[in-house]
N, C-alpha and C positions, 0 to 999 in steps of 0.2 A: 462608539464602535468597540466591541470587545476584541481584545488581542489574546492570542494563545502563544505562549513561548515555551518551546521545547528545550530540554537540556539533557545531558547525560550520555550523549553519543560519544563515539571514539573508536580507537583501534583496540581490538581484543584478539587473543589467540583462539583457535578452535577449542571448544569445550569450556570456554570462559563465560563470564556473566556480565551483564550490564543492566542498569535500571534507568529507564527513560522517565523524565518528568514533563508534565504539561501544565503550566501555570496559567490560569485564566485571569484577566484583568478585572472581570466582573463576577458577580455571584451567580454564575450560571451552571456550575458543574452539577449541582444537586438536581437541577431540572432538565438536564440534557442527557442524550445518549452520547457518551464519550467513546471515541474510537481511535485506534492507531492504524494507519495505512503505511505502506512502504512502496517505493518505486526503485527498482534496480535499473542500471543502464540498459537501454534498448527494450525495456519491458513496460507494460502498463502498470499503473498504480493498482495495488491490491489491498483488500481489507486483511489486516492481521488479527485484530481483536477488537471487541466492542463490549461496553457495559451500559445497560439501560439505566434510566433514573430509578428503576425499582431494584436494580442490582443483578439482573440476569445477564449472563455473559455468553459470548460467542467467540469462537476461534477458528482461524484457518486450519485445515487439516495438517498443514506442514509445520505448525507450531504447537499443536495440542500436546500437553504434557511437558512442554519446555518453557512456554511463556505464560505469564499471569498478568491480567489487567486488573487494576483496582483504582479507587478514587478516595480522596479525603475531602468531603464537602466543606468542612470547616476551613481547610486551606485552599479551597477552590483549585485543587490540583488532581490530575489523573496520572497514573503511573503505568509503566509496562516493565515488569521484571522479566528479563530474558536470560535463561540458563541454557547450558549445553549448546552454545552458539556454534553455528556451522558456517563455512564460507558462503553458502547460498543464502544466508541471512543478510549478507552485505547489501545495503540499500540506503536510501534516504528515507527516514521515518517521519511521518507527518501525523500530527494530532488533529482531531476533528471534534467539534462540539455541534450537535444538531438537535433540533426540536421540530417535530412535524405538526404539533398543535400550537394554537395561538399562545404566546407570540412565537412565530416561526422564525428560525434562523439556521444558518449553516456557516460555521466559522472554521478556518484552517490556520494552523501554525505555519512557520516558515520552513520547518523541516530540520532534522538533525542527522548527520551522517553516521552510520554504523558500518564499520569495516571489520570483517572477521578474516584474519590472515595470520599465518605463521611467519 
């Protein structure tokens, strides 16, 4: 069973930056669509950003121009660079690794808290 471990969350002031990391226990990052989701209190989990195995990226409209998703296949790690953070970015951020072709899988991390507050 592959494990995803997120790190890098914390408390930051509005306008600040954080970089989240998602380390996979197995060599799956290069063959997966890696994505970051977030869930704020009382809200549904939403897609923040994703990067396919071929490197194409997608972003939620609310984070375009502020967040950047990337991955390092050699380190089996995906990242989310978050700049110009806003209070509404406060949420638990989850890493996801998925593959829709054989071998199919869908793995989730345990989440990391990001709080944007002055």
